[in-house]
C-alpha atoms as one frame of an Amber mdcrd trajectory, in Angstrom:
protein
 113.847 120.876  91.455 116.378 119.121  93.630 115.439 115.409  93.987 114.978
 115.863  97.723 112.091 118.222  97.025 110.288 116.157  94.481 107.455 113.983
  95.648 108.085 110.453  96.055 104.917 109.542  94.386 102.197 111.285  92.234
  98.385 110.274  93.006  95.956 111.503  90.644  92.272 111.421  91.339  90.518
 111.387  87.860  86.943 112.576  88.651  86.106 114.734  85.736  84.380 113.040
  82.733  85.518 115.714  80.402  87.747 114.443  77.634  90.563 117.109  77.849
  90.753 116.789  81.462  91.158 113.084  81.661  93.663 113.624  78.609  95.710
 116.025  80.801  95.681 113.502  83.740  97.269 111.195  81.292  99.765 113.775
  80.248 100.882 114.244  83.958 100.937 110.803  84.782 103.260 109.831  81.717
 105.535 112.858  82.339 105.914 111.794  86.150 106.552 108.178  85.449 109.049
 108.999  82.589 110.909 111.180  85.417 111.023 108.121  87.622 108.163 109.280
  89.898 105.763 106.336  90.520 102.169 107.234  89.744  98.651 106.121  90.544
  95.755 107.083  88.525  92.452 106.615  90.498  89.557 106.913  88.072  86.162
 107.468  89.600  82.543 108.589  88.681  82.338 110.042  85.014  86.139 109.626
  84.343  85.687 105.827  84.632  83.786 105.933  81.246  87.211 106.878  79.692
  88.337 103.288  80.450  85.140 101.478  78.859  85.669  98.914  76.028  85.391
 100.039  72.649  87.244 103.410  73.066  84.577 104.769  75.596  86.682 107.891
  75.756  85.437 108.919  72.366  82.014 109.363  73.901  83.361 111.778  76.669
  82.294 115.466  76.285  84.718 118.172  75.937  84.877 121.137  78.398  84.880
 123.862  75.886  85.161 124.618  72.299  82.224 122.506  70.879  84.658 119.664
  69.679  83.924 115.880  70.201  86.482 114.106  72.125  87.364 112.346  68.769
  87.875 115.723  66.923  89.950 116.918  69.750  92.132 113.980  69.644  92.611
 114.317  65.888  93.615 117.862  66.426  96.083 116.868  68.996  97.556 114.200
  66.554  97.847 116.841  63.650  99.538 119.310  66.155 102.134 116.734  67.383
 100.551 116.458  70.643 100.198 112.789  72.211  96.670 111.266  71.555  94.660
 109.683  74.195  95.785 106.102  72.975  99.265 106.946  72.973  99.250 108.486
  76.468  97.144 105.408  77.948  99.638 103.141  76.114 102.589 104.762  77.405
 101.191 104.928  81.106 100.432 101.113  80.958 103.936 100.371  79.417 105.866
 102.364  81.972 104.016 100.933  84.962 101.509 103.513  86.066  99.080 101.874
  88.635  95.493 102.316  87.185  92.651 101.969  89.728  88.893 102.304  89.002
  86.799 103.121  91.954  84.422 100.450  92.861  81.821 102.899  94.259  82.111
 105.103  91.228  81.252 102.050  88.984  78.286 101.169  91.120  77.238 104.925
  91.167  77.014 105.005  87.407  75.722 101.454  86.889  78.978 100.376  85.177
  80.068  97.038  84.756  83.664  96.211  85.780  83.777  93.585  82.988  82.911
  96.513  80.563  86.364  98.094  81.202  89.312  97.937  78.607  90.980  94.464
  78.775  94.379  96.149  77.675  94.540  98.278  80.788  95.296  96.378  84.097
  93.085  97.737  86.644  93.857  97.601  90.377  90.569  96.837  92.170  89.763
  99.035  95.075  88.004 102.016  96.394  88.935 105.095  98.199  90.532 103.291
 101.181  92.781 101.314  98.761  93.761 104.537  96.893  94.550 106.344 100.028
  96.491 103.501 101.302  98.473 103.405  98.022  99.285 107.199  98.230 102.766
 108.307  99.822 102.959 110.616 102.773 105.765 112.164 101.011 104.051 112.320
  97.784 101.834 114.665  95.923  97.863 114.351  95.274  96.019 115.905  92.477
  92.517 116.064  91.688  91.363 116.453  88.091
């Protein structure tokens, strides 16, 4: 795709609390940032649990197949697919903006202090996320 046709920014709403969907949102974010496209990940509702301390992502359900998140992640590793921790670390290291929806935290009774300390989180809500998005960008809902 010619550079003129590429979005100037990728904004991803991560709503689903299913491990495989959150994992794929990280895949898209890592690929975009590695291709020099700025990215914002906006975690809300059940997806926010993926960023809880003590590897909260391991407690997420999987959409299909009867595996646990931990078992699916182990399969990814065995098959040469980036794991959740690999992708999250890459996103942080490459400068992906991570936001966690304040309303989503409140709705689920989550404590903002219960989020991972190794992931810098920009505070805000939907208005902050929308203001961060680019009019020449792409927005995805996972």
